[in-house]
MDTraj code that builds the backbone (N, CA, C; nanometers):
import mdtraj as md
import numpy as np

residues = "MET SER LEU LYS TYR ALA TYR CYS ARG ILE SER THR THR ASP GLN ASN ILE ASP ARG GLN ILE ILE ALA VAL LYS GLN PHE ALA PRO ASP ILE SER ASP ASN ASN ILE PHE VAL ASP LYS LYS THR GLY LYS ASP PHE GLU ARG GLU GLN TYR GLN GLU MET LYS VAL ILE LEU GLU HIS ILE SER LYS ALA SER LEU LYS ASN GLU PRO ILE GLU LEU ILE VAL GLU GLU LEU ASP ARG LEU GLY ARG ASN ALA ASP LEU ILE LYS LYS GLU LEU MET TRP PHE LYS GLU HIS ASN ILE ILE VAL ARG ILE LEU GLU ILE PRO THR THR LEU HIS GLU VAL ASP GLU SER ASN ARG TRP VAL THR GLU MET VAL THR ASN LEU LEU ILE GLU VAL TYR ALA GLN LEU ALA GLN VAL GLU LEU GLU LYS ARG ALA LYS ARG GLN ALA GLU GLY ILE ALA VAL ALA LYS ALA ASN GLY VAL TYR LYS GLY ARG LYS PRO ILE GLN ILE ASP ASN GLU GLN PHE VAL ILE ILE TYR THR ARG TRP LYS ALA ASN GLU ILE THR ALA ARG GLN ALA MET LEU GLU LEU ASN ILE LYS ALA ASN THR PHE TYR ARG ARG VAL LYS GLU TYR GLU THR ASN LYS LYS ALA ILE SER ASN THR".split()
xyz = np.array([
    [-0.7372, -2.7200, 1.4305],
    [-0.7976, -2.6472, 1.3355],
    [-0.7369, -2.5005, 1.3568],
    [-0.7605, -2.4230, 1.2504],
    [-0.6961, -2.2777, 1.2417],
    [-0.8163, -2.1945, 1.1873],
    [-0.8070, -2.0558, 1.2016],
    [-0.8979, -1.9644, 1.1297],
    [-0.8255, -1.9274, 1.0052],
    [-0.9040, -1.9548, 0.9064],
    [-0.8348, -1.9267, 0.7639],
    [-0.9013, -1.8168, 0.7058],
    [-0.8159, -1.7314, 0.6463],
    [-0.8441, -1.6130, 0.5556],
    [-0.7656, -1.6196, 0.4369],
    [-0.8206, -1.5568, 0.3362],
    [-0.7364, -1.5566, 0.1948],
    [-0.7563, -1.4136, 0.1530],
    [-0.6458, -1.3688, 0.0580],
    [-0.6534, -1.2595, -0.0020],
    [-0.6074, -1.2802, -0.1528],
    [-0.6953, -1.2149, -0.2265],
    [-0.6876, -1.2353, -0.3851],
    [-0.6868, -1.0907, -0.4476],
    [-0.6223, -1.0877, -0.5410],
    [-0.5996, -0.9558, -0.6101],
    [-0.5880, -0.9562, -0.7631],
    [-0.6498, -0.8865, -0.8300],
    [-0.6261, -0.8519, -0.9781],
    [-0.6079, -0.7143, -1.0087],
    [-0.5377, -0.6852, -1.1121],
    [-0.5202, -0.5347, -1.1322],
    [-0.6154, -0.4715, -1.2165],
    [-0.6862, -0.5245, -1.2973],
    [-0.7880, -0.4720, -1.3712],
    [-0.9115, -0.5553, -1.3839],
    [-1.0180, -0.4799, -1.4085],
    [-1.1594, -0.5535, -1.4090],
    [-1.1756, -0.6618, -1.5157],
    [-1.0974, -0.6540, -1.6278],
    [-1.1094, -0.7515, -1.7284],
    [-1.0298, -0.8694, -1.6932],
    [-0.9540, -0.8722, -1.5803],
    [-0.8844, -0.9930, -1.5573],
    [-0.9965, -1.0820, -1.4530],
    [-0.9580, -1.2179, -1.4404],
    [-1.0564, -1.3080, -1.3837],
    [-1.0098, -1.3448, -1.2394],
    [-1.0752, -1.3393, -1.1416],
    [-1.0361, -1.3460, -1.0056],
    [-1.0523, -1.4990, -0.9718],
    [-1.1243, -1.5765, -1.0564],
    [-1.1735, -1.7182, -1.0089],
    [-1.0624, -1.8143, -0.9806],
    [-0.9470, -1.8034, -1.0841],
    [-0.8386, -1.8955, -1.0680],
    [-0.7764, -1.8918, -0.9324],
    [-0.7642, -1.7622, -0.8686],
    [-0.6958, -1.7542, -0.7397],
    [-0.7941, -1.8056, -0.6384],
    [-0.9269, -1.7820, -0.6386],
    [-1.0088, -1.8350, -0.5483],
    [-1.0179, -1.9938, -0.5435],
    [-1.0189, -2.0430, -0.6590],
    [-1.0154, -2.1973, -0.6761],
    [-0.9034, -2.2524, -0.6196],
    [-0.7779, -2.1959, -0.6399],
    [-0.6576, -2.2484, -0.5884],
    [-0.6591, -2.2359, -0.4262],
    [-0.7176, -2.1185, -0.3813],
    [-0.7365, -2.1084, -0.2317],
    [-0.8144, -2.2273, -0.1724],
    [-0.9372, -2.2486, -0.2336],
    [-1.0361, -2.3410, -0.1892],
    [-0.9757, -2.4958, -0.2068],
    [-0.8756, -2.5164, -0.3026],
    [-0.8285, -2.6442, -0.3189],
    [-0.7298, -2.6628, -0.1911],
    [-0.6698, -2.5628, -0.1646],
    [-0.5697, -2.5804, -0.0553],
    [-0.6367, -2.5848, 0.0824],
    [-0.7519, -2.5146, 0.1032],
    [-0.8303, -2.4912, 0.2243],
    [-0.9667, -2.5143, 0.1965],
    [-1.0208, -2.6306, 0.1818],
    [-1.1691, -2.6644, 0.1325],
    [-1.2615, -2.6007, 0.2396],
    [-1.2191, -2.5878, 0.3792],
    [-1.2983, -2.5450, 0.4700],
    [-1.3127, -2.3933, 0.5107],
    [-1.2568, -2.3113, 0.4061],
    [-1.2481, -2.1698, 0.4366],
    [-1.3843, -2.1187, 0.3954],
    [-1.4249, -2.0232, 0.4844],
    [-1.5614, -1.9467, 0.4445],
    [-1.5332, -1.8502, 0.3404],
    [-1.6450, -1.8366, 0.2466],
    [-1.6402, -1.7376, 0.1458],
    [-1.6332, -1.5901, 0.2115],
    [-1.6900, -1.5828, 0.3308],
    [-1.6847, -1.4444, 0.3970],
    [-1.5355, -1.4073, 0.4294],
    [-1.4484, -1.5104, 0.4315],
    [-1.3260, -1.4876, 0.4938],
    [-1.2162, -1.4750, 0.3664],
    [-1.2747, -1.4566, 0.2448],
    [-1.1964, -1.4287, 0.1198],
    [-1.2120, -1.2938, 0.0870],
    [-1.0937, -1.2189, 0.0886],
    [-1.1047, -1.0597, 0.0545],
    [-1.0422, -1.0556, -0.0902],
    [-1.1058, -0.9788, -0.1818],
    [-1.0760, -0.9536, -0.3201],
    [-1.0662, -0.8067, -0.3431],
    [-0.9568, -0.7684, -0.4011],
    [-0.9314, -0.6299, -0.4389],
    [-0.9083, -0.6327, -0.5951],
    [-0.9573, -0.5326, -0.6675],
    [-0.9334, -0.5198, -0.8087],
    [-0.8558, -0.3839, -0.8265],
    [-0.7224, -0.3907, -0.7962],
    [-0.6461, -0.2670, -0.7843],
    [-0.5022, -0.3025, -0.8098],
    [-0.4230, -0.2190, -0.8573],
    [-0.2708, -0.2387, -0.8749],
    [-0.2085, -0.2751, -0.7460],
    [-0.0853, -0.3497, -0.7567],
    [-0.0282, -0.3854, -0.6515],
    [0.0946, -0.3120, -0.6193],
    [0.1031, -0.1830, -0.6712],
    [0.2114, -0.0844, -0.6517],
    [0.2297, -0.0484, -0.5021],
    [0.1023, -0.0376, -0.4347],
    [0.1181, -0.0075, -0.2868],
    [0.0047, -0.1009, -0.2185],
    [-0.0233, -0.0734, -0.0950],
    [-0.1138, -0.1443, -0.0142],
    [-0.2327, -0.0695, 0.0262],
    [-0.2540, 0.0453, -0.0326],
    [-0.3795, 0.1227, -0.0040],
    [-0.4977, 0.0791, -0.0967],
    [-0.5393, -0.0471, -0.0433],
    [-0.6493, -0.1116, -0.1040],
    [-0.7664, -0.1412, -0.0103],
    [-0.8887, -0.1178, -0.0485],
    [-1.0005, -0.1140, 0.0508],
    [-1.0053, -0.2582, 0.1165],
    [-1.0209, -0.3591, 0.0397],
    [-1.0391, -0.4903, 0.0971],
    [-0.9187, -0.5375, 0.1712],
    [-0.7979, -0.5136, 0.1368],
    [-0.6796, -0.5495, 0.1948],
    [-0.6778, -0.4772, 0.3335],
    [-0.7035, -0.3456, 0.3425],
    [-0.6966, -0.2828, 0.4790],
    [-0.8030, -0.3210, 0.5601],
    [-0.9208, -0.3666, 0.5052],
    [-1.0391, -0.4119, 0.5915],
    [-0.9963, -0.5498, 0.6616],
    [-0.9262, -0.6326, 0.5823],
    [-0.8916, -0.7567, 0.6142],
    [-0.7955, -0.7455, 0.7177],
    [-0.6795, -0.6485, 0.7280],
    [-0.5826, -0.6246, 0.8094],
    [-0.6534, -0.5963, 0.9570],
    [-0.7568, -0.4936, 0.9509],
    [-0.8323, -0.4560, 1.0551],
    [-0.8921, -0.5607, 1.1372],
    [-0.9489, -0.6670, 1.0632],
    [-1.0123, -0.7941, 1.1191],
    [-0.9150, -0.8666, 1.1666],
    [-0.8119, -0.8973, 1.1018],
    [-0.7080, -0.9990, 1.1560],
    [-0.6371, -0.9358, 1.2774],
    [-0.6143, -0.8043, 1.2945],
    [-0.5533, -0.7460, 1.4081],
    [-0.6470, -0.7587, 1.5286],
    [-0.7684, -0.7338, 1.5001],
    [-0.8668, -0.7495, 1.6028],
    [-0.8616, -0.9006, 1.6736],
    [-0.8717, -0.9841, 1.5755],
    [-0.8722, -1.1404, 1.6178],
    [-0.7454, -1.1555, 1.6908],
    [-0.6406, -1.1182, 1.6421],
    [-0.5088, -1.1507, 1.6964],
    [-0.4981, -1.0911, 1.8434],
    [-0.5257, -0.9603, 1.8539],
    [-0.5107, -0.9023, 1.9815],
    [-0.6230, -0.9402, 2.0869],
    [-0.7281, -0.9679, 2.0365],
    [-0.8444, -1.0192, 2.1400],
    [-0.8389, -1.1526, 2.1706],
    [-0.7581, -1.2384, 2.0887],
    [-0.7643, -1.3754, 2.0997],
    [-0.8974, -1.4310, 2.1196],
    [-0.9886, -1.3974, 2.0141],
    [-1.1278, -1.4460, 2.0240],
    [-1.1371, -1.5984, 2.0364],
    [-1.0463, -1.6621, 1.9784],
    [-1.0426, -1.8163, 1.9602],
    [-0.9131, -1.8595, 1.9923],
    [-0.8867, -1.9642, 2.0564],
    [-0.7546, -2.0075, 2.0925],
    [-0.7023, -2.0928, 1.9723],
    [-0.6940, -2.0426, 1.8487],
    [-0.6755, -2.1093, 1.7381],
    [-0.5673, -2.0227, 1.6556],
    [-0.4725, -2.0971, 1.5818],
    [-0.3891, -2.0197, 1.4943],
    [-0.4693, -1.9467, 1.3915],
    [-0.4082, -1.8455, 1.3339],
    [-0.4743, -1.7589, 1.2229],
    [-0.3843, -1.7799, 1.1100],
    [-0.4495, -1.8164, 0.9915],
    [-0.3749, -1.8439, 0.8715],
    [-0.4187, -1.7357, 0.7582],
    [-0.3370, -1.6760, 0.6835],
    [-0.3629, -1.5923, 0.5671],
    [-0.3160, -1.6657, 0.4500],
    [-0.3887, -1.6987, 0.3440],
    [-0.3580, -1.7785, 0.2281],
    [-0.3472, -1.6764, 0.1077],
    [-0.2539, -1.6820, 0.0289],
    [-0.2380, -1.6093, -0.0814],
    [-0.1845, -1.7043, -0.1955],
    [-0.2420, -1.6969, -0.3113],
    [-0.2051, -1.7853, -0.4217],
    [-0.0389, -1.7699, -0.4645],
    [-0.0247, -1.6325, -0.4862],
    [0.1184, -1.6055, -0.5322],
    [0.1623, -1.4708, -0.4548],
    [0.2867, -1.4675, -0.4402],
    [0.3385, -1.3300, -0.3609],
    [0.2963, -1.2073, -0.4251],
    [0.3115, -1.2052, -0.5616],
    [0.2828, -1.0800, -0.6227],
    [0.1277, -1.0409, -0.6211],
    [0.0410, -1.1349, -0.5694],
    [-0.1089, -1.0932, -0.5539],
    [-0.1043, -1.0186, -0.4217],
    [-0.0092, -1.0434, -0.3342],
    [0.0016, -0.9553, -0.2134],
    [0.0372, -0.8086, -0.2558],
    [0.1320, -0.8095, -0.3378],
    [0.1812, -0.6654, -0.3889],
    [0.2894, -0.6905, -0.4743],
    [0.3375, -0.5719, -0.5327],
    [0.4492, -0.5735, -0.6204],
    [0.5738, -0.4791, -0.5841],
    [0.5655, -0.4232, -0.4788],
    [0.6734, -0.3437, -0.4318],
    [0.7503, -0.4334, -0.3157],
    [0.8735, -0.4641, -0.3576],
    [0.9548, -0.5511, -0.2722],
    [0.9682, -0.5080, -0.1392],
    [1.0042, -0.3986, -0.1021],
    [1.0151, -0.3401, 0.0330],
    [0.8832, -0.3377, 0.1103],
    [0.7782, -0.2958, 0.0471],
    [0.6446, -0.3122, 0.1027],
    [0.5972, -0.4350, 0.1276],
    [0.6198, -0.5373, 0.0579],
    [0.5737, -0.6820, 0.0715],
    [0.6462, -0.7326, 0.1950],
    [0.7754, -0.7118, 0.2084],
    [0.8569, -0.7622, 0.3178],
    [0.8187, -0.6813, 0.4513],
    [0.7686, -0.5599, 0.4500],
    [0.7127, -0.4768, 0.5478],
    [0.5801, -0.5382, 0.5999],
    [0.4797, -0.5854, 0.5068],
    [0.3620, -0.6415, 0.5437],
    [0.3782, -0.7795, 0.6046],
    [0.4667, -0.8476, 0.5493],
    [0.4901, -0.9903, 0.5987],
    [0.5343, -0.9852, 0.7348],
    [0.6256, -0.8694, 0.7717],
    [0.6735, -0.8598, 0.9026],
    [0.5532, -0.8141, 0.9881],
    [0.4590, -0.7326, 0.9387],
    [0.3412, -0.7190, 1.0234],
    [0.2623, -0.8154, 1.0669],
    [0.2363, -0.9223, 0.9667],
    [0.1689, -1.0441, 0.9960],
    [0.2423, -1.1248, 1.0948],
    [0.3720, -1.1410, 1.0821],
    [0.4386, -1.2254, 1.1698],
    [0.4362, -1.1523, 1.3174],
    [0.4442, -1.0160, 1.3358],
    [0.4284, -0.9593, 1.4556],
    [0.2956, -1.0040, 1.5255],
    [0.2045, -1.0094, 1.4402],
    [0.0690, -1.0354, 1.4896],
    [0.0287, -1.1960, 1.5052],
    [0.1319, -1.2676, 1.4923],
    [0.1139, -1.4278, 1.5156],
    [0.0291, -1.4774, 1.3970],
    [0.0203, -1.4220, 1.2683],
    [-0.0556, -1.4505, 1.1637],
    [0.0330, -1.5467, 1.0609],
    [0.0037, -1.6675, 1.0374],
    [0.0790, -1.7484, 0.9567],
    [0.0376, -1.7099, 0.8100],
    [0.1243, -1.6772, 0.7252],
    [0.1161, -1.6563, 0.5947],
    [0.1476, -1.7814, 0.5029],
    [0.0525, -1.8365, 0.4212],
    [0.0735, -1.9461, 0.3407],
    [0.0547, -1.8849, 0.2044],
    [0.1902, -1.9006, 0.1165],
    [0.1858, -1.8661, -0.0177],
    [0.2019, -1.9807, -0.0790],
    [0.0914, -2.0018, -0.1688],
    [0.0888, -2.1507, -0.2357],
    [0.2042, -2.1741, -0.3291],
    [0.2694, -2.0718, -0.3951],
    [0.3817, -2.0953, -0.4645],
    [0.4982, -2.1032, -0.4165],
    [0.5185, -2.0887, -0.2773],
    [0.6317, -2.1180, -0.1939],
    [0.5982, -2.2252, -0.0879],
    [0.6410, -2.3597, -0.1417],
    [0.6207, -2.4771, -0.0686],
    [0.6626, -2.4673, 0.0916],
    [0.7543, -2.4140, 0.1165],
    [0.8040, -2.3999, 0.2572],
    [0.7168, -2.3267, 0.3584],
    [0.6049, -2.2528, 0.2888],
    [0.5186, -2.1893, 0.3803],
    [0.3983, -2.2630, 0.4018],
    [0.3819, -2.3733, 0.3598],
    [0.2564, -2.4500, 0.3408],
    [0.2328, -2.5502, 0.4706],
    [0.3552, -2.5730, 0.5302],
    [0.3196, -2.6780, 0.6404],
    [0.4158, -2.6343, 0.7541],
    [0.3876, -2.7016, 0.8750],
    [0.4512, -2.6755, 0.9955],
    [0.5699, -2.7530, 0.9929],
    [0.6948, -2.7161, 1.0585],
    [0.8091, -2.7847, 1.0745],
    [0.8482, -2.7964, 1.2109],
    [0.9221, -2.9090, 1.2521],
    [0.9614, -2.9153, 1.3860],
    [1.0852, -2.8286, 1.4326],
    [1.0976, -2.7848, 1.5563],
    [1.2031, -2.6917, 1.5933],
    [1.3269, -2.7129, 1.5498],
    [1.3664, -2.8295, 1.5356],
    [1.5185, -2.8581, 1.5058],
    [1.5475, -2.8229, 1.3449],
    [1.4363, -2.8132, 1.2711],
    [1.4505, -2.7751, 1.1237],
    [1.3938, -2.6430, 1.0896],
    [1.3423, -2.5684, 1.2001],
    [1.2834, -2.4409, 1.1607],
    [1.3632, -2.3524, 1.1200],
    [1.5003, -2.3319, 1.1668],
    [1.5893, -2.2209, 1.1271],
    [1.6211, -2.2508, 0.9742],
    [1.6436, -2.3750, 0.9179],
    [1.6588, -2.4068, 0.7919],
    [1.5461, -2.3546, 0.7019],
    [1.4221, -2.4042, 0.7509],
    [1.3169, -2.3723, 0.6681],
    [1.2814, -2.2132, 0.6607],
    [1.3072, -2.1456, 0.7604],
    [1.2893, -2.0050, 0.7653],
    [1.4102, -1.9297, 0.6674],
    [1.5171, -1.9844, 0.6726],
    [1.6201, -1.9336, 0.5871],
    [1.5756, -1.9496, 0.4492],
    [1.5413, -2.0755, 0.4089],
    [1.4871, -2.0963, 0.2699],
    [1.3816, -2.0098, 0.2392],
    [1.2737, -2.0078, 0.3205],
    [1.1450, -1.9228, 0.2871],
    [1.1988, -1.7685, 0.2656],
    [1.2804, -1.7195, 0.3652],
    [1.3255, -1.5818, 0.3406],
    [1.3883, -1.5608, 0.2078],
    [1.4699, -1.6551, 0.1649],
    [1.5464, -1.6389, 0.0393],
    [1.4426, -1.6377, -0.0740],
    [1.3446, -1.7342, -0.0763],
    [1.2392, -1.7366, -0.1885],
    [1.1568, -1.6123, -0.1671],
    [1.1208, -1.5648, -0.0638],
    [1.0404, -1.4494, -0.0665],
    [1.1104, -1.3232, -0.1159],
    [1.2457, -1.3173, -0.0922],
    [1.3288, -1.2184, -0.1292],
    [1.3208, -1.2157, -0.2986],
    [1.3315, -1.3338, -0.3640],
    [1.3530, -1.3553, -0.5042],
    [1.2161, -1.3229, -0.5486],
    [1.1179, -1.3762, -0.5131],
    [0.9784, -1.3520, -0.5506],
    [0.9307, -1.1964, -0.5551],
    [0.9745, -1.1514, -0.4323],
    [0.9417, -1.0114, -0.4263],
    [1.0165, -0.9102, -0.5192],
    [1.1495, -0.9391, -0.5446],
    [1.2175, -0.8625, -0.6562],
    [1.1552, -0.9110, -0.7966],
    [1.1248, -1.0199, -0.8212],
    [1.0692, -1.0486, -0.9470],
    [0.9384, -0.9763, -0.9631],
    [0.8533, -0.9602, -0.8602],
    [0.7311, -0.8900, -0.8746],
    [0.7403, -0.7459, -0.8986],
    [0.8519, -0.6904, -0.8240],
    [0.8837, -0.5418, -0.8497],
    [0.9248, -0.5159, -0.9885],
    [1.0154, -0.5995, -1.0322],
    [1.0718, -0.5890, -1.1760],
    [0.9690, -0.5975, -1.2753],
    [0.8545, -0.6793, -1.2556],
    [0.7575, -0.7004, -1.3476],
    [0.6778, -0.5564, -1.3503],
    [0.6441, -0.5072, -1.2320],
    [0.5694, -0.3730, -1.2278],
    [0.6463, -0.2694, -1.2871],
    [0.7839, -0.2728, -1.2727],
    [0.8599, -0.1542, -1.3419],
    [0.8565, -0.1842, -1.4876],
    [0.8649, -0.2997, -1.5271],
    [0.8564, -0.3373, -1.6808],
    [0.7343, -0.2871, -1.7337],
    [0.6280, -0.3137, -1.6728],
    [0.4880, -0.2684, -1.7238],
    [0.4749, -0.1149, -1.7235],
    [0.5345, -0.0534, -1.6130],
    [0.5279, 0.0998, -1.6213],
    [0.6097, 0.1559, -1.7270],
    [0.7325, 0.0899, -1.7661],
    [0.8122, 0.1262, -1.8766],
    [0.7524, 0.1082, -2.0000],
    [0.6801, 0.0034, -2.0244],
    [0.6158, -0.0255, -2.1409],
    [0.5023, 0.0622, -2.1819],
    [0.4310, 0.0996, -2.0673],
    [0.3121, 0.2030, -2.0702],
    [0.3677, 0.3488, -2.1040],
    [0.4700, 0.3773, -2.0397],
    [0.5436, 0.5058, -2.0804],
    [0.5817, 0.5176, -2.2185],
    [0.6479, 0.4081, -2.2720],
    [0.6898, 0.4070, -2.4056],
    [0.5763, 0.4214, -2.5002],
    [0.4595, 0.3341, -2.4663],
    [0.3467, 0.3401, -2.5599],
    [0.2896, 0.4801, -2.5690],
    [0.2784, 0.5354, -2.4580],
    [0.2120, 0.6899, -2.4472],
    [0.3115, 0.7799, -2.5221],
    [0.4386, 0.7468, -2.5167],
    [0.5407, 0.8614, -2.5910],
    [0.5073, 0.8302, -2.7307],
    [0.4994, 0.7039, -2.7926],
    [0.4806, 0.6800, -2.9258],
    [0.3361, 0.7387, -2.9707],
    [0.2454, 0.7131, -2.8944],
    [0.1163, 0.7625, -2.9293],
    [0.1076, 0.9205, -2.9377],
    [0.1810, 0.9814, -2.8514],
    [0.1996, 1.1266, -2.8510],
    [0.2614, 1.1741, -2.9857],
    [0.3631, 1.1060, -3.0121],
    [0.4494, 1.1546, -3.1365],
    [0.3683, 1.1304, -3.2467],
    [0.2797, 1.0294, -3.2424],
    [0.1778, 1.0066, -3.3782],
    [0.0592, 1.0919, -3.3616],
    [0.0486, 1.1718, -3.2562],
    [-0.0710, 1.2555, -3.2463],
    [-0.2032, 1.1883, -3.2035],
    [-0.1942, 1.0657, -3.1543],
    [-0.3080, 0.9728, -3.1312],
    [-0.3436, 0.9609, -2.9787],
    [-0.2445, 1.0136, -2.8884],
    [-0.2810, 1.0031, -2.7549],
    [-0.3741, 1.1114, -2.7059],
    [-0.4723, 1.0618, -2.6370],
    [-0.5668, 1.1575, -2.5736],
    [-0.5850, 1.1673, -2.4341],
    [-0.5003, 1.0815, -2.3746],
    [-0.4981, 1.0769, -2.2207],
    [-0.6376, 1.0027, -2.1770],
    [-0.6244, 0.9869, -2.0346],
    [-0.7498, 0.9247, -1.9848],
    [-0.8688, 1.0012, -2.0068],
    [-0.9789, 0.9343, -2.0283],
    [-1.1102, 0.9877, -2.0451],
    [-1.1534, 1.0552, -1.9201],
    [-1.2203, 1.1683, -1.9342],
    [-1.2614, 1.2191, -1.8003],
    [-1.3785, 1.1506, -1.7498],
    [-1.4063, 1.1332, -1.6211],
    [-1.5026, 1.0621, -1.5570],
    [-1.6445, 1.1436, -1.5841],
    [-1.7390, 1.0862, -1.6408],
    [-1.8625, 1.1602, -1.6596],
    [-1.9529, 1.1552, -1.5390],
    [-1.9896, 1.2763, -1.4751],
    [-2.0918, 1.2650, -1.3689],
    [-2.1953, 1.3601, -1.3895],
    [-2.3256, 1.3118, -1.3943],
    [-2.4409, 1.3808, -1.4109],
    [-2.4617, 1.4871, -1.3030],
    [-2.4668, 1.6115, -1.3385],
    [-2.4620, 1.7156, -1.2476],
    [-2.5858, 1.7133, -1.1639],
    [-2.7088, 1.6917, -1.2167],
    [-2.8181, 1.6925, -1.1278],
    [-2.8101, 1.5907, -1.0251],
    [-2.7647, 1.4736, -1.0536],
    [-2.7519, 1.3691, -0.9712],
    [-2.6506, 1.3924, -0.8565],
    [-2.5343, 1.4555, -0.8995],
    [-2.4465, 1.5058, -0.8138],
    [-2.4803, 1.5948, -0.7120],
    [-2.5654, 1.7001, -0.7396],
    [-2.6245, 1.7956, -0.6586],
    [-2.7274, 1.7263, -0.5583],
    [-2.8052, 1.6357, -0.5923],
    [-2.8891, 1.5692, -0.5145],
    [-2.8161, 1.4784, -0.4159],
    [-2.7216, 1.4031, -0.4596],
    [-2.6384, 1.3220, -0.3560],
    [-2.5639, 1.4121, -0.2661],
    [-2.4868, 1.5152, -0.3155],
    [-2.4199, 1.6142, -0.2391],
    [-2.5033, 1.6873, -0.1312],
    [-2.6270, 1.7203, -0.1610],
    [-2.7189, 1.7675, -0.0649],
    [-2.7457, 1.6832, 0.0419],
    [-2.7681, 1.5443, 0.0052],
    [-2.8060, 1.4565, 0.1143],
    [-2.6846, 1.4270, 0.1936],
    [-2.5588, 1.4285, 0.1308],
    [-2.4391, 1.4133, 0.2139],
    [-2.4101, 1.5152, 0.3125],
    [-2.4364, 1.6486, 0.2657],
    [-2.4100, 1.7575, 0.3550],
    [-2.5206, 1.7592, 0.4675],
    [-2.6406, 1.7167, 0.4469],
    [-2.7434, 1.6944, 0.5508],
    [-2.7230, 1.5742, 0.6437],
    [-2.6123, 1.5067, 0.6236],
    [-2.5793, 1.3958, 0.6906],
    [-2.6708, 1.2762, 0.6909],
    [-2.7410, 1.2745, 0.5708],
    [-2.8385, 1.1591, 0.5402],
    [-2.7729, 1.0286, 0.4963],
    [-2.6599, 1.0635, 0.4275],
    [-2.5660, 0.9534, 0.3882],
    [-2.4277, 0.9754, 0.4205],
    [-2.3324, 0.8832, 0.4223],
    [-2.1936, 0.8980, 0.4524],
    [-2.1371, 0.9307, 0.3089],
    [-2.0091, 0.9874, 0.3265],
    [-1.9363, 1.0086, 0.2005],
    [-1.9181, 0.8725, 0.1244],
    [-1.8846, 0.7723, 0.1939],
    [-1.8741, 0.6467, 0.1255],
    [-1.9884, 0.6047, 0.0449],
    [-2.1036, 0.6232, 0.0978],
    [-2.2397, 0.5864, 0.0285],
    [-2.2434, 0.6741, -0.0911],
    [-2.2246, 0.8266, -0.0638],
    [-2.2289, 0.9001, -0.1778],
    [-2.1297, 0.8596, -0.3042],
    [-2.0171, 0.8081, -0.2690],
    [-1.9242, 0.7679, -0.3745],
    [-1.9650, 0.6473, -0.4424],
    [-2.0374, 0.5457, -0.3737],
    [-2.0961, 0.4265, -0.4266],
    [-2.2043, 0.4744, -0.5181],
    [-2.2974, 0.5603, -0.4754],
    [-2.4130, 0.6066, -0.5702],
    [-2.3676, 0.6746, -0.6886],
    [-2.2635, 0.7455, -0.6802],
    [-2.2091, 0.8254, -0.7964],
    [-2.1183, 0.7358, -0.8915],
    [-2.0757, 0.6144, -0.8293],
    [-1.9764, 0.5360, -0.8887],
    [-1.8390, 0.5994, -0.9151],
    [-1.7842, 0.6665, -0.8208],
    [-1.6599, 0.7345, -0.8286],
    [-1.5776, 0.7009, -0.7164],
    [-1.4488, 0.7323, -0.7071],
    [-1.3522, 0.7086, -0.6029],
    [-1.3353, 0.8444, -0.5133],
    [-1.2712, 0.8202, -0.4111],
    [-1.2623, 0.9401, -0.3122],
    [-1.2063, 1.0555, -0.3681],
    [-1.0964, 1.0465, -0.4399],
    [-1.0239, 1.1668, -0.4930],
    [-1.1100, 1.2265, -0.5996],
    [-1.1913, 1.1544, -0.6630],
    [-1.2729, 1.2401, -0.7662],
    [-1.3995, 1.2921, -0.6919],
    [-1.4396, 1.2325, -0.6025],
    [-1.5656, 1.2839, -0.5208],
    [-1.5273, 1.4200, -0.4531],
    [-1.4173, 1.4154, -0.3806],
    [-1.3688, 1.5277, -0.3133],
    [-1.3329, 1.6481, -0.3994],
    [-1.2712, 1.6161, -0.5168],
    [-1.2368, 1.7137, -0.6054],
    [-1.3647, 1.7769, -0.6780],
    [-1.4799, 1.6985, -0.6983],
    [-1.5930, 1.7492, -0.7537],
    [-1.6716, 1.8237, -0.6532],
    [-1.6497, 1.7905, -0.5192],
    [-1.7333, 1.8763, -0.4034],
    [-1.6498, 2.0056, -0.4052],
    [-1.5204, 2.0116, -0.4076],
    [-1.4475, 2.1394, -0.4016],
    [-1.4878, 2.2383, -0.5205],
    [-1.4935, 2.1701, -0.6484],
    [-1.5361, 2.2473, -0.7598],
    [-1.6754, 2.2905, -0.7406],
    [-1.7707, 2.2225, -0.7010],
    [-1.9107, 2.2570, -0.6734],
    [-1.9167, 2.3686, -0.5826],
    [-1.8559, 2.3424, -0.4728],
    [-1.8633, 2.4666, -0.3640],
    [-1.7977, 2.5902, -0.4002],
    [-1.6907, 2.5782, -0.4699],
    [-1.6231, 2.6984, -0.5265],
    [-1.7097, 2.7733, -0.6266],
    [-1.7701, 2.7036, -0.7085],
    [-1.8626, 2.7643, -0.8113],
    [-1.9802, 2.8225, -0.7445],
    [-2.0397, 2.7552, -0.6403],
    [-2.1405, 2.7937, -0.5601],
    [-2.1163, 2.9393, -0.4993],
    [-2.0020, 2.9299, -0.4260],
    [-1.9621, 3.0539, -0.3601],
    [-1.9395, 3.1718, -0.4655],
    [-1.8967, 3.1538, -0.5801],
    [-1.8621, 3.2471, -0.6888],
    [-1.9936, 3.3161, -0.7170],
    [-2.0932, 3.2214, -0.7560],
    [-2.2155, 3.2674, -0.7903],
    [-2.2956, 3.3557, -0.6958],
    [-2.2738, 3.3205, -0.5619],
    [-2.3455, 3.3892, -0.4601],
    [-2.2781, 3.5289, -0.4370],
    [-2.1572, 3.5490, -0.4747],
    [-2.0818, 3.6636, -0.4528],
    [-2.1124, 3.7714, -0.5753],
    [-2.1759, 3.7190, -0.6746],
    [-2.1934, 3.8023, -0.7934],
    [-2.3152, 3.8774, -0.7823],
])
top = md.Topology()
chain = top.add_chain()
for i, resn in enumerate(residues, 1):
    res = top.add_residue(resn, chain, resSeq=i)
    for name in ("N", "CA", "C"):
        top.add_atom(name, md.element.get_by_symbol(name[0]), res)
traj = md.Trajectory(xyz[None], top)
């Protein structure tokens, strides 16, 4: 038996993650729901909350050798791991260095163990397939970015592009949560969750609020 974990990712909230989870469970029926990590974020980099949390857990298990069992990470498709070819290979190397077996369901050579006499052939084929799939993932990311840029350019030319809508934050609610955060009653993470905003928006709003507060006190 092995310790099984899985990673699933979609880029936008209107996409459905169920297909990936079903595929993982069909391959590994005994996997625990608690061991399936899901992100709803672009694959252009690996700065994703659930992915990073998963790596911390896997690193801890690997180093501590909590159980004398192999550790497996299951991903339905390579581009669910990421879409930057160089970063994908870097992450795969990290897993290898930590003795974590990565099972990529679309790459058959990663799905089963091989004997030592054939290992070099299997690894060569696997590395070749990973290189191809990683490059395809990056090409798709670049094509999407190009289409988006072209669409924005056309919209601007037609005078209909308005850019991203600003995030609406209730000022009174922000002040209440900000005050609790400054008093160490809640963490920054809890404050962000209550306001339903990301870290960059939260800290930008904090800076704006504190700057305005200081300006008022100096008048």
